[in-house]
One Martini backbone bead per residue (centre of mass of N, CA, C, O) as a GRO file, in nm:
protein
  269
    1MET     BB    1   8.370   5.159   9.608
    2THR     BB    2   8.531   5.092   9.862
    3HIS     BB    3   8.778   5.269   9.797
    4GLU     BB    4   8.632   5.547   9.784
    5VAL     BB    5   8.529   5.540  10.079
    6ILE     BB    6   8.800   5.527  10.222
    7LEU     BB    7   8.919   5.780  10.087
    8ALA     BB    8   8.696   5.979  10.193
    9PHE     BB    9   8.762   5.940  10.495
   10VAL     BB   10   9.056   6.030  10.482
   11PHE     BB   11   9.013   6.316  10.365
   12THR     BB   12   8.824   6.418  10.583
   13LEU     BB   13   9.018   6.377  10.828
   14PHE     BB   14   9.236   6.558  10.726
   15ALA     BB   15   9.076   6.819  10.709
   16GLY     BB   16   8.976   6.831  11.009
   17LEU     BB   17   9.272   6.795  11.160
   18ALA     BB   18   9.387   7.081  11.100
   19THR     BB   19   9.313   7.222  11.360
   20GLY     BB   20   9.550   7.096  11.515
   21ILE     BB   21   9.775   7.253  11.357
   22GLY     BB   22   9.689   7.528  11.456
   23SER     BB   23   9.735   7.478  11.753
   24LEU     BB   24  10.042   7.411  11.737
   25LEU     BB   25  10.125   7.682  11.624
   26ALA     BB   26  10.028   7.850  11.874
   27PHE     BB   27  10.261   7.709  12.062
   28PHE     BB   28  10.542   7.716  11.861
   29ALA     BB   29  10.495   8.001  11.766
   30LYS     BB   30  10.570   8.337  11.793
   31THR     BB   31  10.452   8.410  11.508
   32THR     BB   32  10.270   8.519  11.242
   33ASN     BB   33  10.269   8.429  10.907
   34THR     BB   34  10.114   8.652  10.711
   35LYS     BB   35  10.199   8.592  10.432
   36PHE     BB   36  10.134   8.293  10.423
   37LEU     BB   37   9.839   8.309  10.524
   38SER     BB   38   9.737   8.481  10.287
   39ILE     BB   39   9.810   8.292  10.061
   40ALA     BB   40   9.670   8.034  10.163
   41LEU     BB   41   9.379   8.148  10.176
   42GLY     BB   42   9.369   8.230   9.882
   43PHE     BB   43   9.423   7.956   9.764
   44SER     BB   44   9.178   7.819   9.882
   45ALA     BB   45   8.970   8.000   9.740
   46GLY     BB   46   9.060   7.947   9.446
   47VAL     BB   47   8.991   7.646   9.449
   48MET     BB   48   8.693   7.663   9.535
   49ILE     BB   49   8.589   7.844   9.311
   50TYR     BB   50   8.683   7.693   9.064
   51VAL     BB   51   8.573   7.402   9.123
   52SER     BB   52   8.272   7.496   9.159
   53LEU     BB   53   8.230   7.641   8.866
   54ILE     BB   54   8.387   7.425   8.667
   55ASP     BB   55   8.303   7.131   8.805
   56VAL     BB   56   8.064   7.087   9.013
   57PHE     BB   57   7.829   7.232   8.877
   58PRO     BB   58   7.833   7.089   8.596
   59LYS     BB   59   7.786   6.804   8.711
   60ALA     BB   60   7.517   6.863   8.838
   61GLN     BB   61   7.380   6.956   8.576
   62ASP     BB   62   7.409   6.696   8.411
   63ALA     BB   63   7.261   6.506   8.612
   64LEU     BB   64   6.981   6.670   8.609
   65VAL     BB   65   6.935   6.688   8.296
   66GLY     BB   66   6.954   6.379   8.240
   67ASP     BB   67   6.689   6.320   8.428
   68LEU     BB   68   6.484   6.593   8.395
   69GLY     BB   69   6.593   6.790   8.200
   70GLU     BB   70   6.670   7.098   8.100
   71GLU     BB   71   6.494   7.290   8.252
   72VAL     BB   72   6.474   7.153   8.533
   73GLY     BB   73   6.770   7.103   8.583
   74TYR     BB   74   6.864   7.393   8.584
   75TRP     BB   75   6.676   7.490   8.822
   76ILE     BB   76   6.779   7.290   9.037
   77THR     BB   77   7.075   7.367   9.033
   78VAL     BB   78   7.033   7.676   9.117
   79ILE     BB   79   6.877   7.625   9.377
   80SER     BB   80   7.093   7.444   9.515
   81PHE     BB   81   7.316   7.647   9.519
   82PHE     BB   82   7.165   7.860   9.702
   83ALA     BB   83   7.100   7.664   9.930
   84GLY     BB   84   7.398   7.627  10.026
   85MET     BB   85   7.427   7.919  10.105
   86LEU     BB   86   7.199   7.934  10.302
   87LEU     BB   87   7.288   7.722  10.500
   88ILE     BB   88   7.562   7.867  10.584
   89ALA     BB   89   7.431   8.141  10.658
   90LEU     BB   90   7.250   8.033  10.896
   91ILE     BB   91   7.480   7.931  11.063
   92ASP     BB   92   7.615   8.218  11.094
   93LYS     BB   93   7.365   8.368  11.225
   94PHE     BB   94   7.347   8.169  11.491
   95ILE     BB   95   7.637   8.290  11.544
   96PRO     BB   96   7.799   8.474  11.738
   97LYS     BB   97   8.045   8.692  11.660
   98SER     BB   98   8.238   8.636  11.911
   99LYS     BB   99   8.216   8.303  11.819
  100ASN     BB  100   8.319   8.317  11.548
  101PRO     BB  101   8.550   8.172  11.332
  102HIS     BB  102   8.602   8.432  11.157
  103GLU     BB  103   8.743   8.526  11.420
  104LEU     BB  104   9.060   8.549  11.402
  105LYS     BB  105   9.375   8.442  11.527
  106LYS     BB  106   9.678   8.495  11.662
  107VAL     BB  107   9.969   8.397  11.804
  108GLU     BB  108  10.022   8.655  11.972
  109ASP     BB  109   9.758   8.611  12.154
  110MET     BB  110   9.900   8.411  12.357
  111LYS     BB  111  10.000   8.658  12.484
  112LYS     BB  112   9.961   8.699  12.834
  113SER     BB  113   9.814   8.782  13.119
  114GLU     BB  114   9.760   8.683  13.437
  115ALA     BB  115   9.460   8.791  13.444
  116ALA     BB  116   9.349   8.583  13.215
  117ILE     BB  117   9.362   8.364  13.399
  118LYS     BB  118   9.076   8.183  13.462
  119ASP     BB  119   8.869   8.287  13.257
  120PRO     BB  120   8.544   8.199  13.201
  121GLU     BB  121   8.476   8.360  12.940
  122LEU     BB  122   8.706   8.250  12.764
  123LEU     BB  123   8.624   7.959  12.785
  124LYS     BB  124   8.347   7.994  12.667
  125MET     BB  125   8.440   8.106  12.397
  126GLY     BB  126   8.611   7.869  12.310
  127VAL     BB  127   8.392   7.651  12.314
  128PHE     BB  128   8.202   7.799  12.107
  129THR     BB  129   8.402   7.799  11.885
  130ALA     BB  130   8.426   7.485  11.855
  131LEU     BB  131   8.132   7.455  11.788
  132ALA     BB  132   8.119   7.636  11.542
  133ILE     BB  133   8.323   7.484  11.375
  134GLY     BB  134   8.176   7.212  11.378
  135ILE     BB  135   7.933   7.321  11.221
  136HIS     BB  136   8.092   7.403  10.971
  137ASN     BB  137   8.235   7.118  10.914
  138PHE     BB  138   8.000   6.929  10.852
  139PRO     BB  139   7.936   7.013  10.542
  140GLU     BB  140   8.233   6.971  10.451
  141GLY     BB  141   8.237   6.665  10.494
  142ILE     BB  142   8.022   6.604  10.288
  143ALA     BB  143   8.164   6.737  10.043
  144THR     BB  144   8.422   6.562  10.048
  145PHE     BB  145   8.289   6.280  10.031
  146VAL     BB  146   8.118   6.309   9.769
  147SER     BB  147   8.350   6.403   9.587
  148THR     BB  148   8.523   6.134   9.620
  149ILE     BB  149   8.321   5.939   9.512
  150GLN     BB  150   8.310   6.076   9.220
  151ASP     BB  151   8.621   6.220   9.261
  152PRO     BB  152   8.923   6.186   9.397
  153GLY     BB  153   9.067   6.440   9.280
  154LEU     BB  154   8.855   6.643   9.379
  155GLY     BB  155   8.858   6.566   9.677
  156LEU     BB  156   9.153   6.642   9.736
  157ALA     BB  157   9.131   6.936   9.667
  158ILE     BB  158   8.909   6.999   9.886
  159ALA     BB  159   9.070   6.898  10.134
  160ILE     BB  160   9.309   7.097  10.107
  161ALA     BB  161   9.139   7.355  10.125
  162VAL     BB  162   9.008   7.299  10.400
  163ALA     BB  163   9.262   7.261  10.564
  164ILE     BB  164   9.378   7.545  10.536
  165HIS     BB  165   9.121   7.684  10.670
  166ASN     BB  166   9.151   7.523  10.952
  167ILE     BB  167   9.404   7.628  11.081
  168PRO     BB  168   9.310   7.914  11.196
  169GLU     BB  169   9.079   7.783  11.359
  170GLY     BB  170   9.261   7.646  11.563
  171ILE     BB  171   9.360   7.910  11.682
  172ALA     BB  172   9.075   8.015  11.774
  173VAL     BB  173   9.046   7.800  11.992
  174SER     BB  174   9.321   7.814  12.161
  175VAL     BB  175   9.352   8.087  12.267
  176PRO     BB  176   9.117   8.122  12.478
  177ILE     BB  177   9.168   7.859  12.635
  178TYR     BB  178   9.455   7.927  12.724
  179TYR     BB  179   9.396   8.188  12.859
  180ALA     BB  180   9.192   8.052  13.077
  181THR     BB  181   9.390   7.772  13.167
  182ASN     BB  182   9.698   7.722  13.089
  183ASP     BB  183   9.619   7.462  12.881
  184LYS     BB  184   9.745   7.304  12.616
  185LYS     BB  185   9.588   7.029  12.607
  186LYS     BB  186   9.303   7.141  12.605
  187ALA     BB  187   9.323   7.326  12.359
  188PHE     BB  188   9.392   7.096  12.167
  189ARG     BB  189   9.154   6.907  12.212
  190LEU     BB  190   8.929   7.101  12.119
  191SER     BB  191   9.046   7.157  11.843
  192PHE     BB  192   9.049   6.862  11.746
  193LEU     BB  193   8.737   6.806  11.796
  194SER     BB  194   8.620   7.013  11.593
  195GLY     BB  195   8.727   6.853  11.336
  196LEU     BB  196   8.541   6.587  11.365
  197ALA     BB  197   8.293   6.689  11.207
  198GLU     BB  198   8.378   6.593  10.927
  199PRO     BB  199   8.372   6.280  10.965
  200VAL     BB  200   8.078   6.290  11.058
  201GLY     BB  201   7.964   6.391  10.789
  202ALA     BB  202   8.062   6.141  10.636
  203VAL     BB  203   7.892   5.933  10.794
  204VAL     BB  204   7.616   6.055  10.726
  205ALA     BB  205   7.647   6.028  10.419
  206PHE     BB  206   7.679   5.720  10.421
  207LEU     BB  207   7.411   5.638  10.582
  208VAL     BB  208   7.195   5.840  10.442
  209LEU     BB  209   7.282   5.892  10.123
  210MET     BB  210   7.393   5.638   9.981
  211PRO     BB  211   7.133   5.454   9.951
  212PHE     BB  212   7.000   5.721   9.760
  213LEU     BB  213   7.205   5.746   9.538
  214ASN     BB  214   7.145   5.943   9.264
  215ASP     BB  215   7.138   6.168   9.020
  216VAL     BB  216   6.960   6.381   9.169
  217LEU     BB  217   7.096   6.383   9.449
  218PHE     BB  218   7.373   6.437   9.349
  219GLY     BB  219   7.313   6.711   9.204
  220VAL     BB  220   7.212   6.859   9.459
  221ILE     BB  221   7.459   6.823   9.637
  222PHE     BB  222   7.673   6.939   9.438
  223ALA     BB  223   7.542   7.224   9.422
  224MET     BB  224   7.560   7.283   9.721
  225VAL     BB  225   7.865   7.253   9.747
  226ALA     BB  226   7.925   7.496   9.567
  227GLY     BB  227   7.778   7.707   9.740
  228ILE     BB  228   7.938   7.663   9.998
  229MET     BB  229   8.225   7.725   9.892
  230VAL     BB  230   8.176   8.007   9.785
  231PHE     BB  231   8.084   8.133  10.049
  232ILE     BB  232   8.335   8.075  10.220
  233SER     BB  233   8.526   8.231  10.035
  234LEU     BB  234   8.377   8.515  10.055
  235ASP     BB  235   8.323   8.521  10.382
  236GLU     BB  236   8.610   8.404  10.489
  237LEU     BB  237   8.878   8.373  10.331
  238LEU     BB  238   8.916   8.657  10.201
  239PRO     BB  239   8.896   8.836  10.453
  240ALA     BB  240   9.128   8.689  10.603
  241ALA     BB  241   9.347   8.741  10.388
  242LYS     BB  242   9.325   9.054  10.400
  243LYS     BB  243   9.395   9.085  10.701
  244TYR     BB  244   9.701   8.964  10.634
  245ASP     BB  245   9.778   9.160  10.420
  246GLU     BB  246  10.044   9.232  10.175
  247THR     BB  247   9.936   9.390   9.941
  248HIS     BB  248   9.863   9.112   9.694
  249LEU     BB  249   9.878   8.817   9.813
  250SER     BB  250   9.592   8.707   9.812
  251ILE     BB  251   9.544   8.725   9.504
  252TYR     BB  252   9.789   8.544   9.431
  253GLY     BB  253   9.660   8.302   9.573
  254VAL     BB  254   9.400   8.281   9.407
  255ILE     BB  255   9.538   8.246   9.128
  256GLY     BB  256   9.711   7.999   9.216
  257GLY     BB  257   9.474   7.815   9.279
  258MET     BB  258   9.340   7.815   9.006
  259ALA     BB  259   9.583   7.717   8.841
  260VAL     BB  260   9.625   7.450   8.980
  261MET     BB  261   9.336   7.344   8.932
  262ALA     BB  262   9.336   7.360   8.624
  263LEU     BB  263   9.586   7.174   8.578
  264SER     BB  264   9.471   6.921   8.721
  265LEU     BB  265   9.217   6.894   8.531
  266LEU     BB  266   9.376   6.866   8.265
  267LEU     BB  267   9.552   6.606   8.350
  268ILE     BB  268   9.262   6.424   8.394
  269ILE     BB  269   9.138   6.425   8.084
   0.00000   0.00000   0.00000
């Protein structure tokens, strides 16, 4: 179990710190590669949707049915799945639209006028965006950690998918803060820190959930993880992928993500 715990922390840290990669891209790239971004976000959504519905949800159902019986187990699985969606939806609802990390920025937005420098409103927006992303990343950290404990291969797939979708969120933090301060280090630091919410989520999962982890709790958490990932895919990743889309690249990314995930699951059976 010790090996799985260490691996779970490593995967969660990797996924969370991808916001820092987005921040670096904002500073060193002249333009956003919209084709790549659309495919990558679609790929991440495809991985999340496929693994949630084909692997995570059935495992949650098996655990709950095995412990609670068929009828009760099925009901608890479905309720937990939608509870995960409700949790992430409520987090979204209480974050103002203008500060929501779903409002992604392009690298081109970094080109600013001198009048925008030292704008306190932009700085405030950037800080709130960092906080919003941190709140979003917290349950994702729990999801990555618990998934890795149960199945390291599954945890790695989820970590990669989460990392991909954290990259444009890093840009979303960096752009307004750099606008406001003209300070790359400060923009990178806040972007980097917003990603640390994922390993914090892993620590909470380890300290609070691990001592009580049995089949029922595992099933409930796993079903909620499936709901959270499906909601993020439908509400955040796919709309963002379509925003940067040219022709049908985002859908090709979704199909590619599903195919890669399907192949990886077949190879470990």
